[in-house]
C-alpha positions in Angstrom: -5.8 -22.9 8.0 -9.2 -22.8 6.2 -12.2 -21.0 7.7 -13.8 -24.4 8.4 -11.0 -25.2 10.8 -11.6 -22.1 12.9 -13.0 -22.8 16.5 -16.7 -22.1 16.8 -18.0 -25.2 18.6 -18.6 -24.6 22.3 -16.5 -27.0 24.3 -16.9 -25.7 27.8 -18.5 -22.8 29.8 -16.5 -21.6 32.7 -18.9 -20.3 35.3 -18.0 -18.8 38.7 -17.6 -15.0 38.2 -20.4 -12.9 39.8 -20.6 -10.1 37.3 -18.9 -9.1 34.0 -15.7 -10.9 33.1 -13.3 -8.2 31.8 -10.4 -10.3 30.6 -9.6 -14.0 29.9 -6.0 -15.1 28.9 -4.4 -18.4 28.1 -1.1 -19.1 29.8 2.0 -19.5 27.7 1.5 -23.2 26.8 -2.3 -23.0 26.5 -3.0 -25.7 29.2 -4.6 -23.2 31.6 -6.3 -19.9 31.5 -6.9 -16.9 33.8 -10.0 -14.7 34.0 -10.8 -11.6 36.0 -13.7 -9.2 36.4 -16.1 -7.0 38.2 -16.3 -9.3 41.2 -12.8 -8.3 42.2 -11.4 -11.8 41.7 -9.0 -13.6 39.4 -9.7 -17.2 38.6 -7.5 -20.0 37.3 -9.0 -22.7 35.1 -8.3 -25.8 33.2 -10.4 -24.7 30.2 -10.1 -28.0 28.3 -11.7 -29.9 31.2 -13.9 -27.1 32.3 -12.4 -27.1 35.8 -12.0 -24.2 38.2 -8.7 -24.5 40.0 -8.2 -21.5 42.2 -9.5 -18.0 43.0 -7.3 -15.1 43.9 -8.8 -12.3 46.0 -7.2 -9.2 47.2 -8.2 -6.4 44.9 -10.5 -3.7 46.4 -12.2 -3.0 43.1 -12.8 -4.6 39.7 -9.9 -6.5 38.1 -9.4 -5.3 34.6 -6.4 -7.4 33.3 -4.2 -10.3 34.3 -1.0 -11.8 32.9 1.0 -14.9 33.8 4.8 -15.4 33.6 6.1 -17.8 30.9 6.9 -20.4 33.6 3.4 -20.1 35.1 4.8 -19.4 38.6 3.7 -15.7 39.0 0.9 -13.6 37.8 0.2 -9.9 37.8 -3.1 -8.1 37.8 -4.5 -4.6 37.9 -7.8 -2.7 38.1 -10.0 0.0 39.6 -8.0 0.2 42.9 -5.1 1.8 41.1 -2.6 -0.9 42.1 -0.7 -3.6 40.3 -0.6 -6.9 42.3 2.2 -9.4 41.9 1.1 -12.9 42.9 2.5 -16.3 43.6 0.3 -18.7 41.5 0.5 -21.8 43.6 0.0 -20.2 47.1 -2.3 -17.4 46.0 -0.3 -15.0 48.1 0.3 -11.4 47.0 4.1 -11.0 46.9 4.1 -7.3 46.2 1.7 -4.4 45.5 2.9 -1.6 43.2 1.3 1.7 43.8 1.9 4.9 41.8 -0.8 5.2 39.2 -3.1 8.2 40.0 -6.1 6.5 38.6 -7.5 3.1 37.5 -5.1 0.7 35.7 -6.3 -0.9 32.5 -3.7 -3.4 31.4 -0.6 -5.2 32.6 2.1 -7.3 30.9 5.3 -9.1 32.0 8.4 -8.8 30.0 9.7 -12.1 28.6 12.1 -12.6 31.6 9.2 -11.9 34.0 11.5 -9.5 35.8 9.4 -6.4 34.9 5.7 -5.6 34.8 4.5 -2.7 32.6 1.1 -1.2 33.4 -1.2 1.1 31.4 -3.4 3.6 33.2 -6.2 6.2 33.1 -3.6 8.7 34.3 -2.2 8.8 30.7 0.9 6.9 31.6 2.7 3.6 31.1 4.7 2.5 34.2 7.4 -0.2 34.5 7.9 -2.0 37.8 10.8 -4.2 38.9 9.5 -7.5 40.3 12.9 -8.4 41.8 13.5 -5.2 43.8 11.7 -4.4 47.0 11.0 -0.9 45.8 7.4 -0.1 45.1 8.4 2.9 43.0 8.2 2.5 39.2 11.6 2.2 37.4 10.2 4.0 34.4 7.3 6.3 33.7 6.2 7.1 30.1 3.7 10.0 30.2 3.7 11.4 26.7 0.1 10.2 26.0 -2.6 12.8 25.8 -5.4 10.5 27.2 -6.0 7.2 28.9 -3.7 4.4 28.0 -5.8 1.3 27.4 -3.5 -1.4 26.3 0.2 -2.4 26.3 2.5 -4.8 24.3 6.1 -5.6 24.9 9.0 -6.8 22.8 12.6 -7.5 23.9 13.5 -3.8 23.5 10.2 -1.9 23.1 7.1 -0.9 25.1 4.1 -0.2 22.9 1.0 1.5 24.2 -2.5 2.1 22.7 -4.4 5.2 23.8 -7.8 6.9 23.7 -5.8 9.9 22.2 -5.8 7.9 18.9 -2.2 6.9 18.9 -0.1 3.7 19.1 3.2 4.8 20.6 6.4 2.7 20.5 9.2 3.4 23.0 12.6 1.9 22.3 14.0 1.5 25.8 17.6 1.0 24.6 17.9 4.3 22.8 15.1 6.3 24.5 13.3 6.9 21.2 9.5 7.3 20.8 7.6 6.7 17.6 3.9 7.7 17.4 1.4 6.3 14.9 -1.7 8.4 14.6 -4.9 6.4 13.9 -7.3 9.3 14.5 -9.7 7.2 16.5 -9.6 6.1 20.2 -7.6 2.9 20.5 -9.0 0.5 23.1 -6.8 -2.6 22.5 -3.5 -3.5 20.8 -2.0 -6.9 20.2 1.0 -8.1 18.3 1.2 -10.6 15.5 3.0 -13.8 16.4 5.8 -13.0 13.9 6.2 -9.7 15.7 6.0 -7.7 12.4 2.5 -6.2 12.9 0.3 -4.5 15.5 -3.4 -5.0 15.6 -5.3 -2.0 17.0 -9.0 -2.1 17.9 -10.6 1.3 17.6 -13.8 2.8 18.9 -15.2 3.4 15.4 -16.0 -0.3 15.1 -12.8 -1.1 13.2 -9.6 -3.0 13.8 -6.5 -1.8 12.0 -3.4 -3.7 11.1 -0.2 -1.6 11.2 3.3 -2.5 10.0 5.5 -2.3 13.1 8.6 -1.0 11.3 7.0 1.7 9.2 3.7 2.4 10.9 1.9 1.9 7.6 -1.8 0.9 7.7 -1.9 -2.5 6.0 -5.5 -3.4 6.4 -8.8 -2.6 8.2 -11.4 -5.1 9.5 -15.0 -4.1 9.9 -18.5 -5.6 10.5 -18.5 -5.8 14.3 -19.8 -3.2 16.8 -17.2 -1.6 19.1 -18.2 1.9 20.2 -18.1 2.1 24.0 -16.4 -0.9 25.5 -12.8 -2.1 25.9 -12.7 -5.2 23.8 -9.8 -7.4 22.9 -8.6 -8.3 19.4 -5.9 -10.9 18.5 -4.6 -13.1 15.7 -4.8 -16.8 15.4 -1.6 -18.6 16.2 -0.8 -19.0 12.5 -1.4 -15.2 11.9 -3.8 -16.2 9.1 -6.9 -14.7 10.7 -7.9 -11.7 12.9 -10.4 -12.2 15.7 -12.5 -9.6 17.4 -15.5 -9.5 19.6 -18.6 -7.4 19.2 -21.0 -5.5 21.5 -23.9 -7.7 20.4 -22.1 -10.9 21.7 -20.7 -12.1 18.4 -17.2 -13.2 17.5 -15.8 -12.3 14.1 -13.0 -14.0 12.1 -11.5 -12.0 9.3 -9.0 -13.1 6.6 -5.7 -11.3 7.5 -4.9 -10.4 3.9 -8.2 -9.5 2.2 -10.1 -8.5 5.4 -13.2 -10.5 4.4 -15.3 -12.0 7.2 -14.7 -15.7 7.0 -16.7 -16.7 10.1 -19.1 -15.1 12.5 -21.2 -16.5 15.3 -23.0 -15.5 18.4 -20.8 -16.5 21.3 -22.4 -14.6 24.3 -25.7 -12.9 25.2 -23.9 -9.6 25.8 -20.7 -7.6 25.0 -17.7 -9.8 24.3 -14.9 -8.2 26.4 -12.0 -10.6 25.7 -10.7 -13.1 23.2 -7.6 -15.2 23.6 -6.3 -17.8 21.1 -4.5 -21.0 22.1 -0.7 -20.7 21.3 -0.6 -24.0 19.4 -4.1 -25.5 18.8 -7.3 -24.4 17.1 -8.9 -23.3 20.3 -9.9 -20.0 21.9 -11.5 -18.6 24.9 -13.9 -15.6 25.1 -15.2 -13.6 28.0 -18.3 -11.4 28.3 -20.3 -9.0 30.4 -22.7 -12.0 30.7 -20.5 -13.4 33.6 -19.2 -16.3 31.5 -15.9 -17.5 29.9 -16.5 -19.9 27.0 -14.1 -22.3 25.4 -14.3 -22.9 21.6 -12.9 -25.7 19.6 -13.1 -26.9 16.0 
């Protein structure tokens, strides 16, 4: 994909949140997206038509992250009220609330079978919760981090966490092994390449680092954006050819994966870009911001 094919034309603006939008995520097929924010709500949209479908309300404080199952039937969310909510998408009902974190929860992810939710918290821990059992106790607690855990990624056999302590830690749940990669800067977001070989880590020194997942080797660094005090997403395009990151001035940056040059940059929002999510198949992305809006971008 050439840089001219990257999405930078505004296709829709999704308005409805009252206050900062903290995360926006495409579902697994890219037909719908979810957003959540300071107004304690989660919203389901058809981003391609610009239509708001449903609002989910039950959180007592801001909602910081949301994730939907591969079959789109359930979603999980977390936030300032220290709880993880497990929802039925169609009815909007909360099936279960998982309590156990001692402080705010920053991120949630389903495993690929949607049987387990893993959450990352201010209490320096990652916790795994069984969606099929009626127990509200975590089935696993990983608490070897030295500071807030901001972000989590899952593979078939591993849980990966990014922390303000400057590490990306990988836990192999089959053999109980932990590998720690020291980045030396607070990590506020991690995401995985689509081929599963690399980890992208956004750090609070205004850099995004690309790590080899098998060796922990630093492959590349991406710079030019401002990221010093906010949790901001980073991700790769669906072809893994470009790295995307937001900036505190409202801009979106696209870098070439290999040579780390900025191939495209534009002002997407009037304030901090908190979230970016790239469509699983098409050249389309959504961005969210402190300016209350979610925006849809196409080529």
